[in-house]
C-alpha positions as CSV (number, residue, x, y, z in Angstrom):
1,M,48.2,2.7,-64.0
2,P,46.3,5.0,-61.6
3,M,44.7,3.4,-58.7
4,T,41.0,3.2,-59.3
5,G,39.4,2.1,-56.0
6,A,38.8,5.3,-54.0
7,S,39.1,5.7,-50.2
8,S,36.3,7.6,-48.5
9,T,38.4,8.5,-45.5
10,H,42.1,8.9,-46.4
11,L,43.4,11.1,-49.3
12,V,46.8,12.2,-50.5
13,L,47.3,16.0,-50.3
14,I,50.2,17.6,-52.2
15,P,50.8,21.4,-51.6
16,S,52.6,22.8,-54.7
17,Y,54.4,26.0,-55.4
18,N,56.4,26.4,-58.6
19,P,57.6,22.8,-58.4
20,G,58.9,22.5,-61.9
21,P,58.4,19.4,-64.1
22,K,58.9,17.0,-61.2
23,V,55.4,17.6,-60.0
24,D,54.0,15.7,-63.0
25,D,55.9,12.5,-62.0
26,T,55.0,13.1,-58.4
27,V,51.3,13.2,-59.1
28,R,51.4,10.2,-61.4
29,S,53.4,8.2,-58.9
30,A,50.9,9.1,-56.1
31,R,47.9,8.2,-58.3
32,A,49.5,4.9,-59.1
33,Q,49.4,4.1,-55.3
34,W,46.3,5.9,-54.1
35,N,42.9,7.4,-54.9
36,P,42.0,10.2,-54.4
37,V,45.0,12.5,-54.8
38,W,44.5,16.3,-54.4
39,V,47.0,19.0,-55.3
40,V,46.7,22.5,-53.8
41,V,48.5,24.9,-56.1
42,D,49.7,27.8,-54.0
43,G,49.8,30.6,-56.5
44,S,52.3,28.9,-58.9
45,T,53.5,30.9,-61.9
46,D,55.7,28.2,-63.6
47,G,53.1,26.7,-65.9
48,S,52.5,23.7,-63.6
49,T,49.0,24.7,-62.8
50,E,47.8,24.2,-66.4
51,R,49.6,20.9,-66.7
52,L,48.0,19.6,-63.5
53,Q,44.6,20.8,-64.5
54,A,45.0,18.9,-67.8
55,L,45.9,15.8,-65.9
56,A,42.9,16.2,-63.6
57,A,40.6,16.6,-66.6
58,Q,41.5,13.1,-67.7
59,D,41.6,11.5,-64.2
60,P,38.6,11.6,-61.8
61,G,40.8,10.5,-59.0
62,L,42.9,13.7,-59.2
63,R,41.6,17.1,-58.0
64,V,43.5,20.4,-58.3
65,I,42.7,23.3,-56.0
66,V,44.1,26.6,-57.2
67,L,44.9,29.4,-54.7
68,P,45.2,32.8,-56.4
69,R,48.5,33.8,-54.8
70,N,51.4,32.3,-53.0
71,R,50.9,32.4,-49.2
72,G,52.9,29.4,-47.9
73,K,52.8,25.7,-47.4
74,G,50.6,25.8,-44.3
75,V,48.0,27.9,-46.1
76,A,47.9,25.4,-48.9
77,V,47.6,22.5,-46.5
78,L,44.8,24.2,-44.5
79,A,42.9,24.9,-47.7
80,G,43.1,21.2,-48.5
81,L,42.0,20.2,-45.0
82,E,39.0,22.5,-45.1
83,A,37.9,21.1,-48.5
84,A,38.6,17.5,-47.3
85,T,36.5,18.0,-44.2
86,A,33.6,19.3,-46.3
87,Q,33.7,16.0,-48.2
88,G,33.8,13.8,-45.1
89,F,37.5,12.7,-45.2
90,T,39.2,12.1,-41.9
91,H,42.9,11.8,-42.7
92,V,45.4,13.2,-45.2
93,L,48.8,12.1,-46.2
94,T,50.9,15.1,-47.1
95,M,53.8,14.9,-49.5
96,D,56.0,17.3,-51.3
97,A,55.5,18.1,-55.0
98,D,59.1,18.0,-56.0
99,G,59.6,14.2,-56.1
100,Q,61.6,13.8,-52.9
101,H,59.1,11.7,-51.0
102,P,58.6,8.0,-51.6
103,A,55.2,7.5,-53.3
104,H,55.5,3.8,-53.2
105,L,55.1,3.9,-49.4
106,I,51.7,5.7,-49.5
107,P,49.7,2.4,-49.1
108,E,51.9,1.4,-46.2
109,F,51.5,4.7,-44.4
110,M,47.8,4.7,-45.0
111,A,47.5,1.2,-43.6
112,A,49.4,2.3,-40.5
113,S,47.0,5.2,-40.1
114,A,43.9,2.9,-40.5
115,A,45.3,0.7,-37.7
116,A,45.7,3.7,-35.4
117,L,43.2,6.4,-36.4
118,D,44.0,8.6,-33.4
119,A,47.7,8.8,-34.3
120,M,49.8,10.7,-36.8
121,I,52.1,8.6,-38.9
122,L,55.4,10.5,-39.3
123,G,58.0,9.7,-41.9
124,Q,61.5,9.3,-40.6
125,P,63.8,10.2,-43.5
126,V,66.5,7.8,-44.6
127,F,69.0,10.0,-46.5
128,D,71.3,9.0,-49.4
129,A,74.3,10.7,-50.9
130,S,72.1,13.3,-52.6
131,A,71.2,15.0,-49.3
132,P,72.9,18.4,-48.8
133,W,75.1,18.1,-45.8
134,P,74.2,21.5,-44.2
135,R,70.5,20.7,-44.3
136,V,70.9,17.2,-42.9
137,Q,73.0,18.5,-40.0
138,G,70.9,21.6,-39.5
139,R,67.7,19.7,-38.9
140,R,69.2,18.0,-35.9
141,L,68.8,21.2,-33.9
142,S,65.2,21.4,-34.8
143,N,64.7,17.8,-33.9
144,G,66.3,18.4,-30.5
145,C,64.2,21.4,-29.8
146,A,61.0,19.4,-30.6
147,D,62.1,16.7,-28.1
148,L,62.4,19.3,-25.4
149,E,59.0,20.9,-26.4
150,T,57.2,17.6,-26.3
151,L,59.1,15.8,-23.5
152,W,60.6,13.3,-26.0
153,A,57.2,12.2,-27.3
154,G,58.8,10.6,-30.3
155,I,58.4,13.0,-33.3
156,G,61.7,12.1,-34.7
157,D,62.4,14.3,-37.8
158,T,60.5,17.6,-37.6
159,L,61.0,18.8,-41.1
160,F,60.1,15.7,-43.1
161,G,56.6,16.3,-44.6
162,F,55.7,12.8,-45.7
163,R,53.0,12.2,-43.0
164,V,49.5,11.1,-42.3
165,Y,47.5,13.5,-40.2
166,P,44.1,13.1,-38.6
167,I,42.3,16.1,-40.1
168,A,40.0,17.2,-37.3
169,P,42.7,18.0,-34.6
170,L,45.1,19.5,-37.1
171,A,42.5,21.8,-38.7
172,A,41.3,22.9,-35.3
173,I,44.8,23.8,-34.2
174,M,45.5,25.7,-37.4
175,R,42.3,27.7,-37.1
176,R,43.4,28.8,-33.5
177,H,46.9,29.8,-34.4
178,A,48.1,32.3,-37.0
179,S,51.4,30.6,-37.3
180,M,52.1,27.3,-39.2
181,R,51.5,29.0,-42.5
182,G,54.9,28.8,-44.1
183,F,58.0,26.7,-43.9
184,D,57.3,26.3,-40.1
185,F,54.2,24.2,-40.8
186,D,55.7,20.7,-40.5
187,P,57.6,21.1,-37.2
188,E,54.9,23.1,-35.5
189,A,52.1,20.9,-36.6
190,A,53.8,17.8,-35.1
191,V,54.6,19.6,-31.8
192,R,51.1,21.0,-31.3
193,L,49.4,17.7,-32.2
194,C,51.5,16.0,-29.6
195,W,50.4,18.7,-27.1
196,A,46.8,17.9,-28.1
197,G,47.4,14.2,-27.3
198,V,47.8,12.9,-30.8
199,R,50.2,10.0,-30.7
200,P,53.2,10.0,-33.1
201,I,54.1,6.8,-34.9
202,R,57.3,6.8,-36.9
203,R,58.1,4.9,-40.1
204,D,61.3,5.0,-42.1
205,A,61.0,6.5,-45.5
206,P,63.8,7.2,-48.1
207,V,64.2,10.8,-49.3
208,R,66.0,11.9,-52.4
209,Y,67.2,15.4,-53.2
210,F,67.3,16.2,-56.9
211,R,69.9,18.5,-58.4
212,A,69.0,21.3,-60.6
213,H,70.0,19.4,-63.8
214,E,67.7,16.6,-62.7
215,G,64.7,19.0,-62.4
216,G,65.1,19.6,-58.7
217,V,63.6,22.8,-57.3
218,S,64.1,24.2,-53.8
219,H,62.5,27.2,-52.3
220,F,64.4,26.9,-49.0
221,Q,66.3,30.1,-48.1
222,Y,68.9,29.5,-45.4
223,L,68.7,32.8,-43.6
224,R,65.0,33.5,-43.9
225,D,63.8,30.0,-43.1
226,N,66.3,29.4,-40.3
227,V,65.3,32.6,-38.6
228,L,61.7,31.5,-38.9
229,L,62.5,28.2,-37.4
230,V,64.4,29.8,-34.5
231,G,61.5,32.1,-33.7
232,M,59.1,29.2,-33.9
233,H,61.1,27.0,-31.5
234,L,61.5,29.8,-29.0
235,R,57.7,30.2,-29.0
236,L,57.2,26.4,-28.7
237,L,59.8,26.0,-26.0
238,A,57.8,28.5,-23.9
239,G,54.6,26.7,-24.7
240,G,56.1,23.4,-23.8
241,A,57.3,24.7,-20.4
242,L,53.7,25.8,-19.6
243,R,52.4,22.3,-20.6
244,L,55.0,20.3,-18.7
245,P,52.7,19.0,-16.0
246,S,50.1,17.8,-18.5
247,M,52.8,16.2,-20.7
248,I,54.2,14.3,-17.7
249,A,50.8,13.1,-16.8
250,R,50.1,11.9,-20.3
251,R,53.4,10.2,-20.6
252,V,52.8,8.3,-17.4
253,Q,49.3,7.4,-18.5
254,R,50.3,6.2,-22.0
255,G,53.7,4.9,-21.2
256,W,55.4,7.1,-23.7
């Protein structure tokens, strides 16, 4: 049964691009745990838009925002942030549309956010046998770069998108920077929020990769997206070097 009691501060935000049939289960699972749930459709052409709109027509706790063309995960998230700000929400929990993220942990992550409103709650993935070995190993490089860029502030996994963000600082950062619009959204958001003084809090979360015969859909392209990540980290490493004195001072002050 969908959760009925609505939060006026925290919402679940699901960016979605051609997610396949798994998005239906994802949305239902999220709604069973939280109200409200918003889906931002990023120019999908797989028929999922119409199915989601039909679900929303029967469920006042579900809202579907449709963007006319595909422009990237970060663009979809920012559209959701702007709409959430207009309605007075202060925090969003982002999760993927493809069923990989643990919807049953939504209340736990939201409670952690409510207890530390100035922090971001970052999922730390716990992989099972379904996780592709190259992707599990490859993300270690991104994680190591983020440690250098933030002086080991404690981001943990940079690419796991099951997170609770405070809306105001994230939206402000995204308005100032033209990056963070595609696959680079998750790592750059965490690093730049750390630079802005938003404290990271990590919580374990299982992740499951679905195979194609299970309805799994992946838009990750190894060459394109790894080149994007390398360029992003080179840019962030330079930015981290410039911020080194302030990061040291903040670490001393907060005991990070």
